[in-house]
C-alpha positions as CSV (number, residue, x, y, z in Angstrom):
1,M,-48.1,35.9,-83.5
2,T,-49.8,36.1,-86.8
3,E,-51.4,33.0,-88.2
4,E,-48.6,32.8,-90.8
5,E,-46.0,32.9,-88.0
6,I,-47.7,30.1,-86.0
7,K,-47.7,27.9,-89.0
8,E,-44.1,28.7,-89.6
9,A,-43.2,27.9,-86.1
10,Q,-45.2,24.6,-86.1
11,A,-43.5,23.5,-89.4
12,F,-40.1,24.1,-87.8
13,Y,-41.1,22.0,-84.7
14,D,-42.5,19.4,-86.9
15,S,-39.2,19.3,-88.9
16,E,-37.0,18.7,-85.8
17,F,-38.5,15.1,-85.7
18,R,-37.2,14.4,-89.1
19,G,-34.1,16.5,-89.1
20,A,-30.6,15.9,-87.7
21,P,-30.4,14.8,-84.2
22,L,-29.8,17.5,-81.3
23,L,-26.4,16.3,-80.3
24,D,-24.7,19.7,-79.4
25,V,-25.3,21.7,-76.3
26,I,-24.3,25.4,-76.3
27,T,-24.9,27.6,-73.4
28,F,-25.0,31.3,-73.6
29,R,-25.8,34.2,-71.4
30,C,-28.7,36.7,-71.9
31,T,-30.4,39.4,-70.0
32,K,-33.1,38.3,-67.5
33,T,-35.6,40.1,-69.7
34,L,-34.8,38.1,-72.7
35,G,-34.6,34.9,-70.6
36,D,-38.1,35.7,-69.1
37,W,-39.5,36.2,-72.6
38,L,-38.0,33.2,-74.0
39,R,-39.5,31.1,-71.1
40,N,-42.9,32.7,-71.5
41,K,-42.9,32.3,-75.4
42,G,-42.3,28.4,-74.7
43,L,-45.4,28.4,-72.5
44,V,-47.4,30.3,-75.1
45,E,-46.2,27.8,-77.7
46,K,-46.6,24.9,-75.5
47,K,-42.9,24.0,-76.3
48,D,-39.8,24.1,-74.1
49,H,-38.0,27.3,-74.3
50,S,-34.9,25.7,-75.8
51,A,-37.0,24.8,-78.8
52,V,-38.1,28.4,-79.0
53,I,-34.4,29.2,-79.0
54,R,-33.5,26.7,-81.8
55,R,-36.3,28.1,-83.9
56,L,-35.5,31.8,-83.5
57,L,-31.8,31.2,-83.8
58,T,-32.1,29.0,-86.9
59,K,-34.3,31.6,-88.6
60,S,-31.7,34.3,-87.9
61,A,-28.9,32.1,-88.9
62,E,-30.6,31.3,-92.2
63,K,-30.6,35.1,-93.0
64,E,-26.7,34.9,-92.5
65,G,-26.2,32.0,-94.8
66,F,-26.8,29.0,-92.6
67,D,-28.3,25.8,-94.5
68,K,-30.0,23.8,-91.9
69,N,-30.1,20.9,-94.6
70,G,-26.5,21.3,-95.5
71,I,-23.6,19.1,-94.6
72,I,-20.5,20.7,-93.1
């Protein structure tokens, strides 16, 4: 990860403490390779792999129009 990506990731993890509560659980299937990568990424970032998944999914969803600060 670049220095900018590390700062972006840390800003996301910090914002989770101030954002909406984590109340919904969604389970999904992925390849073993992707699962291993996500778990390893969590170890590298010293975060649970579920936090890494939330960060990457949120980043991608925002490109599709999702507003993490919006109200449904």
